[in-house]
Every structure is written in structure tokens, then in C-alpha cells.
C-alpha atoms as an extended CHARMM CRD file, in Angstrom:
* protein
*
       215  EXT
         1         1  UNK       CA             -9.5020000000        2.2190000000       32.7270000000  PROA      1               0.0000000000
         2         2  UNK       CA            -11.3110000000        5.1100000000       34.3900000000  PROA      2               0.0000000000
         3         3  UNK       CA             -9.3360000000        7.8100000000       36.1690000000  PROA      3               0.0000000000
         4         4  UNK       CA             -9.9770000000       11.1400000000       37.8110000000  PROA      4               0.0000000000
         5         5  UNK       CA             -8.8500000000       14.1500000000       35.7820000000  PROA      5               0.0000000000
         6         6  UNK       CA             -9.7490000000       17.0210000000       38.1020000000  PROA      6               0.0000000000
         7         7  UNK       CA            -12.1050000000       18.3530000000       40.7250000000  PROA      7               0.0000000000
         8         8  UNK       CA            -14.5490000000       20.9290000000       39.3550000000  PROA      8               0.0000000000
         9         9  UNK       CA            -15.4520000000       23.5890000000       41.8910000000  PROA      9               0.0000000000
        10        10  UNK       CA            -19.1320000000       24.4940000000       42.2650000000  PROA      10              0.0000000000
        11        11  UNK       CA            -21.0640000000       26.7990000000       44.6290000000  PROA      11              0.0000000000
        12        12  UNK       CA            -21.7630000000       23.9880000000       47.0600000000  PROA      12              0.0000000000
        13        13  UNK       CA            -18.8270000000       21.6390000000       46.6380000000  PROA      13              0.0000000000
        14        14  UNK       CA            -16.8270000000       19.7290000000       44.0750000000  PROA      14              0.0000000000
        15        15  UNK       CA            -17.7110000000       17.5510000000       41.0990000000  PROA      15              0.0000000000
        16        16  UNK       CA            -15.2450000000       14.9220000000       40.0130000000  PROA      16              0.0000000000
        17        17  UNK       CA            -14.3550000000       14.8970000000       36.3220000000  PROA      17              0.0000000000
        18        18  UNK       CA            -13.4500000000       11.3410000000       35.3050000000  PROA      18              0.0000000000
        19        19  UNK       CA            -12.0980000000        9.9710000000       32.0740000000  PROA      19              0.0000000000
        20        20  UNK       CA            -12.3640000000        6.5300000000       30.4600000000  PROA      20              0.0000000000
        21        21  UNK       CA            -10.3140000000        5.5980000000       27.3690000000  PROA      21              0.0000000000
        22        22  UNK       CA            -12.1140000000        3.3120000000       24.9070000000  PROA      22              0.0000000000
        23        23  UNK       CA            -11.4080000000        2.1230000000       21.3510000000  PROA      23              0.0000000000
        24        24  UNK       CA             -7.6440000000        2.7580000000       21.3290000000  PROA      24              0.0000000000
        25        25  UNK       CA             -5.5330000000        2.2420000000       18.2210000000  PROA      25              0.0000000000
        26        26  UNK       CA             -2.6060000000        0.0850000000       19.2830000000  PROA      26              0.0000000000
        27        27  UNK       CA              0.8560000000        0.0870000000       17.7060000000  PROA      27              0.0000000000
        28        28  UNK       CA              3.3960000000       -2.4100000000       19.0700000000  PROA      28              0.0000000000
        29        29  UNK       CA              7.1470000000       -2.2350000000       18.4690000000  PROA      29              0.0000000000
        30        30  UNK       CA             10.2960000000       -4.1970000000       19.1810000000  PROA      30              0.0000000000
        31        31  UNK       CA             13.9950000000       -3.5770000000       18.5600000000  PROA      31              0.0000000000
        32        32  UNK       CA             15.5800000000       -6.9690000000       17.8570000000  PROA      32              0.0000000000
        33        33  UNK       CA             18.7430000000       -7.6500000000       19.8540000000  PROA      33              0.0000000000
        34        34  UNK       CA             20.4070000000       -9.6400000000       17.0530000000  PROA      34              0.0000000000
        35        35  UNK       CA             19.3030000000       -7.3910000000       14.1980000000  PROA      35              0.0000000000
        36        36  UNK       CA             22.7680000000       -6.7080000000       12.7780000000  PROA      36              0.0000000000
        37        37  UNK       CA             23.4880000000      -10.3840000000       12.2230000000  PROA      37              0.0000000000
        38        38  UNK       CA             20.0010000000      -11.2200000000       10.9870000000  PROA      38              0.0000000000
        39        39  UNK       CA             19.8270000000       -8.2290000000        8.6410000000  PROA      39              0.0000000000
        40        40  UNK       CA             22.9230000000       -9.4170000000        6.7860000000  PROA      40              0.0000000000
        41        41  UNK       CA             21.1450000000      -12.7090000000        6.0760000000  PROA      41              0.0000000000
        42        42  UNK       CA             17.8770000000      -11.0470000000        5.1080000000  PROA      42              0.0000000000
        43        43  UNK       CA             19.5050000000       -8.4550000000        2.8770000000  PROA      43              0.0000000000
        44        44  UNK       CA             21.3450000000      -11.1930000000        0.9730000000  PROA      44              0.0000000000
        45        45  UNK       CA             18.0590000000      -13.0770000000        0.5210000000  PROA      45              0.0000000000
        46        46  UNK       CA             16.3040000000       -9.9150000000       -0.7020000000  PROA      46              0.0000000000
        47        47  UNK       CA             19.0770000000       -9.1580000000       -3.1840000000  PROA      47              0.0000000000
        48        48  UNK       CA             18.7870000000      -12.7170000000       -4.5000000000  PROA      48              0.0000000000
        49        49  UNK       CA             15.0320000000      -12.2630000000       -4.9050000000  PROA      49              0.0000000000
        50        50  UNK       CA             15.5580000000       -8.9720000000       -6.7430000000  PROA      50              0.0000000000
        51        51  UNK       CA             17.9750000000      -10.6920000000       -9.1150000000  PROA      51              0.0000000000
        52        52  UNK       CA             15.3360000000      -13.3380000000       -9.8880000000  PROA      52              0.0000000000
        53        53  UNK       CA             12.5300000000      -10.7980000000      -10.3470000000  PROA      53              0.0000000000
        54        54  UNK       CA             13.9680000000       -7.4080000000      -11.2240000000  PROA      54              0.0000000000
        55        55  UNK       CA             10.6170000000       -5.9420000000      -12.2590000000  PROA      55              0.0000000000
        56        56  UNK       CA              8.6730000000       -6.9610000000       -9.1530000000  PROA      56              0.0000000000
        57        57  UNK       CA              5.0220000000       -5.9970000000       -8.6750000000  PROA      57              0.0000000000
        58        58  UNK       CA              3.3760000000       -2.6520000000       -8.0420000000  PROA      58              0.0000000000
        59        59  UNK       CA              1.1500000000       -2.1710000000       -4.9970000000  PROA      59              0.0000000000
        60        60  UNK       CA              1.6290000000        0.7610000000       -2.6520000000  PROA      60              0.0000000000
        61        61  UNK       CA              5.0730000000        1.3260000000       -4.1530000000  PROA      61              0.0000000000
        62        62  UNK       CA              5.6730000000        3.5660000000       -7.1460000000  PROA      62              0.0000000000
        63        63  UNK       CA              7.5120000000        1.4560000000       -9.7000000000  PROA      63              0.0000000000
        64        64  UNK       CA              7.9910000000        4.5540000000      -11.8920000000  PROA      64              0.0000000000
        65        65  UNK       CA             10.0500000000        6.0940000000       -9.0610000000  PROA      65              0.0000000000
        66        66  UNK       CA             12.2380000000        3.0270000000       -8.7350000000  PROA      66              0.0000000000
        67        67  UNK       CA             10.3850000000        1.2530000000       -5.9140000000  PROA      67              0.0000000000
        68        68  UNK       CA             10.6290000000       -2.5410000000       -6.0000000000  PROA      68              0.0000000000
        69        69  UNK       CA              8.0120000000       -4.8600000000       -4.4270000000  PROA      69              0.0000000000
        70        70  UNK       CA              8.5790000000       -8.6060000000       -4.1870000000  PROA      70              0.0000000000
        71        71  UNK       CA              5.9490000000      -11.3280000000       -4.4050000000  PROA      71              0.0000000000
        72        72  UNK       CA              3.8530000000      -11.9410000000       -1.2680000000  PROA      72              0.0000000000
        73        73  UNK       CA              5.0770000000      -15.3760000000       -0.1490000000  PROA      73              0.0000000000
        74        74  UNK       CA              8.5080000000      -14.7260000000        1.3210000000  PROA      74              0.0000000000
        75        75  UNK       CA              7.3940000000      -16.4090000000        4.5600000000  PROA      75              0.0000000000
        76        76  UNK       CA              7.4030000000      -19.7190000000        2.6490000000  PROA      76              0.0000000000
        77        77  UNK       CA             11.0340000000      -19.2150000000        1.6020000000  PROA      77              0.0000000000
        78        78  UNK       CA             13.5470000000      -20.9240000000        3.9580000000  PROA      78              0.0000000000
        79        79  UNK       CA             15.8440000000      -17.9170000000        3.5470000000  PROA      79              0.0000000000
        80        80  UNK       CA             13.3380000000      -15.8460000000        5.5590000000  PROA      80              0.0000000000
        81        81  UNK       CA             12.4610000000      -18.5210000000        8.1340000000  PROA      81              0.0000000000
        82        82  UNK       CA             14.4060000000      -16.8630000000       10.9620000000  PROA      82              0.0000000000
        83        83  UNK       CA             12.5050000000      -13.5930000000       10.5580000000  PROA      83              0.0000000000
        84        84  UNK       CA              9.1520000000      -15.3340000000       10.0830000000  PROA      84              0.0000000000
        85        85  UNK       CA              9.6260000000      -17.1600000000       13.3880000000  PROA      85              0.0000000000
        86        86  UNK       CA             10.4690000000      -13.8980000000       15.1640000000  PROA      86              0.0000000000
        87        87  UNK       CA              7.3910000000      -12.1950000000       13.7380000000  PROA      87              0.0000000000
        88        88  UNK       CA              5.1600000000      -15.0300000000       14.9360000000  PROA      88              0.0000000000
        89        89  UNK       CA              6.8250000000      -14.9480000000       18.3690000000  PROA      89              0.0000000000
        90        90  UNK       CA              6.0410000000      -11.2260000000       18.6340000000  PROA      90              0.0000000000
        91        91  UNK       CA              2.4910000000      -11.9090000000       17.4520000000  PROA      91              0.0000000000
        92        92  UNK       CA              2.1280000000      -14.4150000000       20.2770000000  PROA      92              0.0000000000
        93        93  UNK       CA              3.1370000000      -11.6770000000       22.6880000000  PROA      93              0.0000000000
        94        94  UNK       CA              0.4280000000       -9.4210000000       21.2680000000  PROA      94              0.0000000000
        95        95  UNK       CA             -2.1190000000      -12.2270000000       21.6050000000  PROA      95              0.0000000000
        96        96  UNK       CA             -1.1990000000      -12.7260000000       25.2560000000  PROA      96              0.0000000000
        97        97  UNK       CA             -1.2930000000       -8.9940000000       25.9770000000  PROA      97              0.0000000000
        98        98  UNK       CA             -4.7930000000       -8.6290000000       24.5060000000  PROA      98              0.0000000000
        99        99  UNK       CA             -6.1950000000      -11.8610000000       25.9250000000  PROA      99              0.0000000000
       100       100  UNK       CA             -6.8280000000      -13.6310000000       22.6260000000  PROA      100             0.0000000000
       101       101  UNK       CA             -8.0830000000      -17.2370000000       22.6580000000  PROA      101             0.0000000000
       102       102  UNK       CA             -5.1190000000      -19.4770000000       23.4940000000  PROA      102             0.0000000000
       103       103  UNK       CA             -6.4690000000      -22.1700000000       21.1670000000  PROA      103             0.0000000000
       104       104  UNK       CA             -6.0100000000      -19.8820000000       18.1690000000  PROA      104             0.0000000000
       105       105  UNK       CA             -2.5830000000      -18.7210000000       17.0210000000  PROA      105             0.0000000000
       106       106  UNK       CA             -1.6710000000      -15.7040000000       14.9220000000  PROA      106             0.0000000000
       107       107  UNK       CA              0.5060000000      -16.6610000000       11.9630000000  PROA      107             0.0000000000
       108       108  UNK       CA              2.0690000000      -14.9530000000        8.9590000000  PROA      108             0.0000000000
       109       109  UNK       CA             -0.1210000000      -15.3810000000        5.8770000000  PROA      109             0.0000000000
       110       110  UNK       CA              1.6870000000      -12.9810000000        3.5080000000  PROA      110             0.0000000000
       111       111  UNK       CA              5.1580000000      -11.4700000000        3.5840000000  PROA      111             0.0000000000
       112       112  UNK       CA              6.9500000000       -9.2980000000        1.0580000000  PROA      112             0.0000000000
       113       113  UNK       CA              9.8880000000       -6.9510000000        0.7070000000  PROA      113             0.0000000000
       114       114  UNK       CA              9.9500000000       -3.3840000000       -0.5780000000  PROA      114             0.0000000000
       115       115  UNK       CA             13.0220000000       -1.4400000000       -1.6400000000  PROA      115             0.0000000000
       116       116  UNK       CA             12.7090000000        2.3410000000       -1.9370000000  PROA      116             0.0000000000
       117       117  UNK       CA             15.6720000000        4.1480000000       -3.5010000000  PROA      117             0.0000000000
       118       118  UNK       CA             16.0240000000        7.9160000000       -2.9350000000  PROA      118             0.0000000000
       119       119  UNK       CA             12.9310000000        9.6950000000       -4.2440000000  PROA      119             0.0000000000
       120       120  UNK       CA             10.6430000000        6.6890000000       -3.8660000000  PROA      120             0.0000000000
       121       121  UNK       CA              7.6950000000        6.3850000000       -1.4590000000  PROA      121             0.0000000000
       122       122  UNK       CA              4.5520000000        4.3650000000       -0.7060000000  PROA      122             0.0000000000
       123       123  UNK       CA              0.9960000000        5.6360000000       -1.1130000000  PROA      123             0.0000000000
       124       124  UNK       CA             -1.5540000000        5.3790000000        1.7260000000  PROA      124             0.0000000000
       125       125  UNK       CA             -3.1320000000        1.9340000000        1.9900000000  PROA      125             0.0000000000
       126       126  UNK       CA             -4.5350000000       -0.7520000000        4.2820000000  PROA      126             0.0000000000
       127       127  UNK       CA             -4.2490000000       -4.5570000000        4.2800000000  PROA      127             0.0000000000
       128       128  UNK       CA             -7.6760000000       -6.2180000000        3.8780000000  PROA      128             0.0000000000
       129       129  UNK       CA             -8.0720000000       -9.8160000000        5.0010000000  PROA      129             0.0000000000
       130       130  UNK       CA             -5.6150000000       -9.5960000000        7.8940000000  PROA      130             0.0000000000
       131       131  UNK       CA             -5.9140000000       -8.8530000000       11.5990000000  PROA      131             0.0000000000
       132       132  UNK       CA             -2.4670000000       -7.3510000000       12.2170000000  PROA      132             0.0000000000
       133       133  UNK       CA              0.1410000000       -5.9620000000        9.8330000000  PROA      133             0.0000000000
       134       134  UNK       CA              3.7400000000       -5.0580000000       10.3880000000  PROA      134             0.0000000000
       135       135  UNK       CA              7.0130000000       -3.7700000000        9.0220000000  PROA      135             0.0000000000
       136       136  UNK       CA             10.5750000000       -4.8000000000        9.7670000000  PROA      136             0.0000000000
       137       137  UNK       CA             13.3990000000       -2.4290000000        8.8260000000  PROA      137             0.0000000000
       138       138  UNK       CA             16.3180000000       -4.1980000000        7.1840000000  PROA      138             0.0000000000
       139       139  UNK       CA             18.1220000000       -1.0720000000        5.9770000000  PROA      139             0.0000000000
       140       140  UNK       CA             17.2090000000        2.5030000000        6.8740000000  PROA      140             0.0000000000
       141       141  UNK       CA             19.7420000000        5.2210000000        6.0900000000  PROA      141             0.0000000000
       142       142  UNK       CA             19.2110000000        8.6580000000        7.6310000000  PROA      142             0.0000000000
       143       143  UNK       CA             16.3410000000       10.4400000000        5.8900000000  PROA      143             0.0000000000
       144       144  UNK       CA             14.9900000000        7.2380000000        4.3540000000  PROA      144             0.0000000000
       145       145  UNK       CA             11.3440000000        8.2300000000        4.9330000000  PROA      145             0.0000000000
       146       146  UNK       CA              9.1020000000        7.7830000000        7.9450000000  PROA      146             0.0000000000
       147       147  UNK       CA              6.0180000000        5.6020000000        8.0740000000  PROA      147             0.0000000000
       148       148  UNK       CA              2.9230000000        7.6980000000        8.7400000000  PROA      148             0.0000000000
       149       149  UNK       CA             -0.2340000000        6.4040000000       10.4370000000  PROA      149             0.0000000000
       150       150  UNK       CA             -3.4470000000        8.3170000000        9.7800000000  PROA      150             0.0000000000
       151       151  UNK       CA             -6.2030000000        8.8130000000       12.3680000000  PROA      151             0.0000000000
       152       152  UNK       CA             -9.0540000000        6.4720000000       11.3440000000  PROA      152             0.0000000000
       153       153  UNK       CA            -11.7610000000        8.2360000000       13.3470000000  PROA      153             0.0000000000
       154       154  UNK       CA            -14.5180000000       10.0160000000       11.4080000000  PROA      154             0.0000000000
       155       155  UNK       CA            -13.9970000000       13.1270000000       13.5330000000  PROA      155             0.0000000000
       156       156  UNK       CA            -11.5950000000       14.2380000000       10.7980000000  PROA      156             0.0000000000
       157       157  UNK       CA            -14.5420000000       14.4020000000        8.3920000000  PROA      157             0.0000000000
       158       158  UNK       CA            -16.4140000000       16.7020000000       10.7730000000  PROA      158             0.0000000000
       159       159  UNK       CA            -15.5290000000       19.8670000000       12.6830000000  PROA      159             0.0000000000
       160       160  UNK       CA            -12.2120000000       19.5410000000       14.4600000000  PROA      160             0.0000000000
       161       161  UNK       CA            -11.2800000000       21.1020000000       17.7830000000  PROA      161             0.0000000000
       162       162  UNK       CA             -9.0220000000       24.1320000000       18.1180000000  PROA      162             0.0000000000
       163       163  UNK       CA             -5.9870000000       23.4910000000       20.3120000000  PROA      163             0.0000000000
       164       164  UNK       CA             -3.6660000000       25.8310000000       22.1780000000  PROA      164             0.0000000000
       165       165  UNK       CA             -1.1230000000       27.3190000000       19.7630000000  PROA      165             0.0000000000
       166       166  UNK       CA              2.5650000000       26.4460000000       20.0920000000  PROA      166             0.0000000000
       167       167  UNK       CA              1.7910000000       23.7100000000       22.6020000000  PROA      167             0.0000000000
       168       168  UNK       CA              2.3030000000       20.0220000000       21.9200000000  PROA      168             0.0000000000
       169       169  UNK       CA             -0.9690000000       18.1180000000       21.8300000000  PROA      169             0.0000000000
       170       170  UNK       CA             -1.6240000000       15.0340000000       23.9100000000  PROA      170             0.0000000000
       171       171  UNK       CA             -0.9950000000       11.8910000000       21.8620000000  PROA      171             0.0000000000
       172       172  UNK       CA             -4.7010000000       10.9880000000       21.9150000000  PROA      172             0.0000000000
       173       173  UNK       CA             -5.3970000000       14.2410000000       20.0400000000  PROA      173             0.0000000000
       174       174  UNK       CA             -2.9640000000       13.5840000000       17.2140000000  PROA      174             0.0000000000
       175       175  UNK       CA             -4.3840000000       13.0240000000       13.7240000000  PROA      175             0.0000000000
       176       176  UNK       CA             -1.1430000000       11.6780000000       12.2660000000  PROA      176             0.0000000000
       177       177  UNK       CA              1.7280000000        9.7320000000       13.7890000000  PROA      177             0.0000000000
       178       178  UNK       CA              5.1430000000        9.3490000000       12.1490000000  PROA      178             0.0000000000
       179       179  UNK       CA              7.6940000000        6.7240000000       13.1310000000  PROA      179             0.0000000000
       180       180  UNK       CA             11.3280000000        7.0050000000       12.0750000000  PROA      180             0.0000000000
       181       181  UNK       CA             12.7130000000        3.8800000000       10.4060000000  PROA      181             0.0000000000
       182       182  UNK       CA             15.5390000000        2.1910000000       12.3040000000  PROA      182             0.0000000000
       183       183  UNK       CA             17.3010000000       -0.9430000000       11.0910000000  PROA      183             0.0000000000
       184       184  UNK       CA             16.3010000000       -3.8320000000       13.3550000000  PROA      184             0.0000000000
       185       185  UNK       CA             13.0080000000       -2.2700000000       14.4570000000  PROA      185             0.0000000000
       186       186  UNK       CA              9.7200000000       -4.1130000000       14.0640000000  PROA      186             0.0000000000
       187       187  UNK       CA              6.2680000000       -2.4780000000       14.1550000000  PROA      187             0.0000000000
       188       188  UNK       CA              2.8490000000       -4.1040000000       14.4380000000  PROA      188             0.0000000000
       189       189  UNK       CA             -0.4150000000       -2.2580000000       13.8160000000  PROA      189             0.0000000000
       190       190  UNK       CA             -4.0630000000       -3.0740000000       12.9750000000  PROA      190             0.0000000000
       191       191  UNK       CA             -4.4550000000       -4.0170000000        9.3200000000  PROA      191             0.0000000000
       192       192  UNK       CA             -7.3230000000       -1.5360000000        8.9230000000  PROA      192             0.0000000000
       193       193  UNK       CA             -5.1060000000        1.4120000000        9.9160000000  PROA      193             0.0000000000
       194       194  UNK       CA             -4.2370000000        3.6040000000        6.9140000000  PROA      194             0.0000000000
       195       195  UNK       CA             -0.5010000000        4.1720000000        6.5560000000  PROA      195             0.0000000000
       196       196  UNK       CA              1.9260000000        5.5500000000        4.0030000000  PROA      196             0.0000000000
       197       197  UNK       CA              5.6630000000        6.1150000000        3.6700000000  PROA      197             0.0000000000
       198       198  UNK       CA              7.3240000000        9.4600000000        3.0470000000  PROA      198             0.0000000000
       199       199  UNK       CA              9.7700000000        9.8870000000        0.1510000000  PROA      199             0.0000000000
       200       200  UNK       CA             13.2400000000        8.5320000000        0.7560000000  PROA      200             0.0000000000
       201       201  UNK       CA             15.5010000000       11.5860000000        1.1110000000  PROA      201             0.0000000000
       202       202  UNK       CA             18.6810000000        9.6990000000        1.9730000000  PROA      202             0.0000000000
       203       203  UNK       CA             21.8150000000       11.3160000000        0.5940000000  PROA      203             0.0000000000
       204       204  UNK       CA             23.6610000000        8.0580000000       -0.1350000000  PROA      204             0.0000000000
       205       205  UNK       CA             23.7080000000        6.8520000000       -3.7210000000  PROA      205             0.0000000000
       206       206  UNK       CA             23.3490000000        3.3120000000       -4.9930000000  PROA      206             0.0000000000
       207       207  UNK       CA             22.2940000000        0.3660000000       -2.8020000000  PROA      207             0.0000000000
       208       208  UNK       CA             23.3810000000        2.0840000000        0.4450000000  PROA      208             0.0000000000
       209       209  UNK       CA             20.7060000000        4.7660000000       -0.0580000000  PROA      209             0.0000000000
       210       210  UNK       CA             17.8100000000        2.3350000000       -0.2840000000  PROA      210             0.0000000000
       211       211  UNK       CA             15.1730000000        1.9390000000        2.4040000000  PROA      211             0.0000000000
       212       212  UNK       CA             14.6040000000       -1.8150000000        2.5910000000  PROA      212             0.0000000000
       213       213  UNK       CA             11.8290000000       -3.4180000000        4.5970000000  PROA      213             0.0000000000
       214       214  UNK       CA              9.9620000000       -6.6570000000        5.0880000000  PROA      214             0.0000000000
       215       215  UNK       CA              6.2030000000       -6.2410000000        5.4460000000  PROA      215             0.0000000000
């Protein structure tokens, strides 16, 4: 889309300054209407998985800080079928919005759960081999740690612009974006987009203080 930004005055008239936005980084979101009911089912399934595999695996999570990461095939488990179907329905909406080939369908190829107790976090990472990635918040107490997306453009390796002090920048000039976790919220973002999770600073103790997601 090209739009006019302003008219630049000159000695003999006006020049039109126009702007076109290319190469955007898209982040989709949805707040599921039946999240409370579905999250009870999912949380029970996650707890059952934790009981079967208490150690879990270590990826972006810090096992030494208490973070637990399940195996990567939860989408094949009938206990997670309801969520898997919702993810694929949302993915179909993304496909339609972007004009993807209707003869090809986005589908879940890996799915896992991560539990972050207070003090735990996730290091910056990407997801090779996928087109879109996402996170669904099953449990997110206040202060549980925001997800942070990092500007992928190489401008950050070069000289950066100086902006007006004490004035909020336009979103297209941000170099980091943080999204607060909310139970029942689903995010979708390009798999090449670097992201991390802040430490969980929830004040609750025990299971109620854990930030629990499906990725």
C-alpha cells in the first residue's frame, strides 16, 4: 500500500512525499472464547505428561532453573486434539488472509509444552524447518514473563537513527516487541523471528505460579 505522508513546500509549488510499506513482520493473535473450559482439559493433560516424564528435555528452557519442556509430538496425543484443531483452524485463517495456495494446507508438525516456575525463562531462539510458529497460554499468572520478539532487520548491526526523546516511537521503528501472556491467548509469528521469554516473576508459589504454554 502506498499513501501520502505530507506535502513538501518548495519555491515553486509542492512535492508529495509518499510512503510504501514492504517486507512487514506479521504477528497474528486470537483470544479463544472457550479458553477457560479448554485450559482445564489441557492443563490436566500437561500434568499427566509431566508425571510420565518429570525430567523433560532442554531446548530454549533452562532446566537448571526449573523449566520443564515436553517432547515435541503432543499434537499426536488425543488429549491435545481439541487444541490442535483450533491451531490448524487459525492457520487456515492466516493462509486465507495472505492468499496462500488453497490446494496446500498448513498443519501442525510439532507441538510441545513448557512450564516455567518463578525464576525460569527461555533463551532467544528460532524454529528452523517451519513456516509459522505459535504459542498458546494455558496458565499465566501476573508477572509470569512476557514473550519478546527481536527486530530481524540488519539495521541493528549498523548505525541506528536517533529519535525524539520522551516520545513514543511508531511501531515500525521498534526494535523489540513484548507481549504480555494471557491465559487463552494464541499468537502466531514467522518461524524465523527470534523470540525469548522474560523470567517468571509471579509471586504465587507452587503450581499456581507456573507459566504454562503450548508451543
